[in-house]
C-alpha positions in Angstrom: 0.0 0.0 0.0 1.5 3.3 -1.2 1.1 6.5 0.8 1.5 10.1 -0.3 2.2 11.2 3.2 4.6 9.7 5.8 2.3 11.1 8.6 -0.7 9.3 7.1 1.4 6.1 6.7 2.5 6.2 10.4 -1.1 6.8 11.6 -2.4 3.9 9.5 0.4 1.6 10.7 -0.4 2.5 14.3 -4.1 2.0 13.9 -3.6 -1.4 12.1 -2.0 -2.8 15.3 -5.4 -2.8 17.0 -7.1 -6.2 17.2 -9.2 -7.0 14.2 -8.1 -3.9 12.3 -6.3 -4.5 9.0 -4.5 -1.9 6.8 -7.5 -1.1 4.7 -9.8 -0.6 7.7 -7.1 1.4 9.4 -6.8 3.6 6.4 -10.6 4.1 6.3 -10.6 5.1 10.0 -7.7 7.5 9.6 -9.2 9.2 6.6 -12.5 9.5 8.5 -10.7 11.3 11.3 -9.1 13.6 8.8 -12.5 14.7 7.6 -13.8 15.4 11.1 -13.3 18.7 13.0 -9.8 18.9 14.6 -11.3 19.1 18.0 -12.9 15.7 17.7 -9.6 14.0 16.7 -7.7 15.9 19.4 -10.3 14.8 22.0 -9.8 11.2 21.0 -6.1 11.5 21.3 -6.3 13.2 24.7 -8.8 10.5 26.0 -6.4 7.7 25.0 -3.4 9.5 26.5 -5.2 10.2 29.8 -6.4 6.6 30.0 -2.9 5.3 29.4 -1.3 7.5 31.9 -3.9 7.8 34.6 -5.8 4.5 34.7 -5.3 2.4 37.9 -5.9 -1.1 39.0 -8.1 -1.5 42.1 -5.9 -2.5 45.1 -8.5 -5.0 46.2 -9.9 -6.8 43.1 -7.4 -5.6 40.3 -10.3 -4.2 38.2 -9.5 -1.2 36.1 -10.4 2.0 38.0 -9.9 5.7 38.2 -9.1 5.6 41.9 -7.3 3.2 44.3 -10.4 1.4 45.2 -12.9 0.7 42.3 -16.6 1.7 42.5 -17.7 -1.9 42.9 -15.4 -2.6 45.9 -16.2 0.7 47.5 -20.0 0.2 47.1 -21.5 -0.5 50.6 -24.4 -2.3 49.0 -22.2 -5.1 47.6 -21.9 -8.4 49.4 -18.3 -8.6 50.5 -18.5 -12.2 51.5 -19.1 -13.5 48.0 -16.3 -13.1 45.4 -16.5 -13.9 41.7 -13.2 -14.9 40.2 -12.9 -13.8 36.5 -10.1 -13.6 33.9 -10.2 -9.9 33.0 -12.2 -6.6 33.0 -14.3 -7.7 30.0 -15.8 -10.5 32.2 -16.6 -8.1 35.0 -18.5 -5.9 32.5 -20.3 -8.9 31.1 -21.5 -10.1 34.5 -22.4 -6.6 35.7 -24.6 -6.2 32.6 -26.8 -9.1 33.8 -27.6 -7.3 37.1 -27.7 -10.8 38.7 -24.6 -10.6 40.9 -24.3 -8.3 43.9 -21.0 -9.6 45.3 -17.4 -8.5 44.6 -14.9 -9.6 42.0 -11.3 -10.7 41.7 -9.6 -10.2 38.4 -6.9 -12.7 37.7 -5.5 -11.0 34.7 -5.4 -14.2 32.6 -5.5 -18.0 32.9 -2.8 -20.5 33.6 -1.4 -21.6 30.2 1.9 -23.5 30.2 1.9 -23.4 26.4 1.9 -19.6 26.5 4.4 -19.5 29.3 1.8 -18.2 31.8 2.1 -19.8 35.3 0.2 -19.1 38.6 2.8 -16.5 39.6 2.0 -14.4 36.5 -1.6 -14.0 37.7 -3.3 -12.2 40.6 -3.7 -15.5 42.6 -1.6 -14.8 45.7 -3.7 -11.7 46.7 -6.8 -13.9 46.3 -5.4 -16.6 48.6 -4.5 -13.9 51.1 -8.0 -12.4 51.0 -9.5 -15.8 51.6 -7.1 -16.7 54.4 -8.2 -13.6 56.3 -11.7 -14.9 56.6 -13.2 -12.0 54.5 -14.7 -14.4 52.0 -17.5 -17.0 52.6 -18.0 -18.1 49.0 -15.8 -18.1 45.9 -17.5 -18.3 42.5 -15.3 -19.5 39.7 -16.4 -17.7 36.5 -13.6 -18.5 34.0 -14.3 -19.7 30.5 -15.0 -23.4 30.0 -11.7 -24.1 28.4 -8.8 -26.4 29.4 -6.9 -23.3 30.7 -9.9 -22.0 32.6 -10.5 -25.4 34.2 -6.8 -25.7 35.1 -6.8 -22.3 36.7 -10.0 -23.1 38.7 -8.6 -26.3 40.0 -5.3 -24.7 41.0 -7.0 -22.0 43.0 -9.4 -24.6 44.5 -6.4 -26.6 45.8 -4.8 -23.5 47.2 -7.9 -22.4 49.3 -9.7 -25.7 50.0 -8.3 -25.8 53.6 -9.9 -22.5 54.6 -13.4 -24.0 54.7 -15.2 -21.6 52.4 -17.9 -22.5 49.8 -16.6 -22.9 46.3 -18.9 -22.9 43.3 -18.8 -22.5 39.6 -21.1 -20.9 37.1 -23.6 -23.4 35.6 -22.7 -24.8 32.3 -25.3 -22.8 30.4 -22.2 -21.4 28.8 -21.0 -23.7 26.0 -17.7 -25.5 26.6 -14.9 -23.6 25.0 -16.8 -20.3 24.9 -15.4 -17.1 26.3 -17.6 -15.4 29.0 -17.7 -12.0 27.4 -19.5 -13.4 24.3 -22.4 -15.1 26.3 -25.7 -13.4 26.1 -26.9 -11.6 29.3 -29.8 -13.9 30.0 -27.7 -17.1 29.8 -24.8 -15.6 31.8 -27.2 -14.3 34.4 -28.8 -17.7 34.9 -25.4 -19.3 35.1 -24.5 -17.0 38.0 -27.8 -17.5 39.8 -27.8 -21.3 39.2 -24.2 -21.8 40.1 -23.2 -25.3 41.4 -20.7 -26.5 44.0 -17.2 -26.6 42.4 -16.5 -30.1 43.8 -19.3 -31.6 41.8 -17.9 -30.2 38.5 -14.5 -32.0 38.9 -13.1 -35.4 39.5 -10.4 -35.2 42.1 
């Protein structure tokens, strides 16, 4: 693809690094921004810069936040004794959209995947074990995707916390095996949270 402007070429190259954005789509988006008022493009650039420099991770659940403690963790109406373990922020958003869960979350930041070089120490697991060991949690809900990596991560955490005597459950398998949580429809996901089952019954130890 030939460009008449190095500035345009750089913008297209940067845009094309986004997931699902090829060079042609990137070019279309960049040309669209060129046709818009400068204020709109500058506003987008500033929003991205501010997000990159100022966004924080909640000190309790590791969710993305504007402040040290996210809005969910600081909400006095949430049930602090029930914690839903998820892979990332997209899963928090998916579950929150169902309006079926009123507890707190714990964002792992990924799943155990030896093939990708991701082990337990690369995830936010130790802080979860510490939280459980303090007696702050009465029930842990495993809400990772129904994949081999998700099941491996669930089982690892279960083994780490099973001596603390808390309830462990997993979302009902209304979610198809192999599906990512963020792509489930809200009704199915909501029912999976409400109709969760004991974790022990979902595995063979």
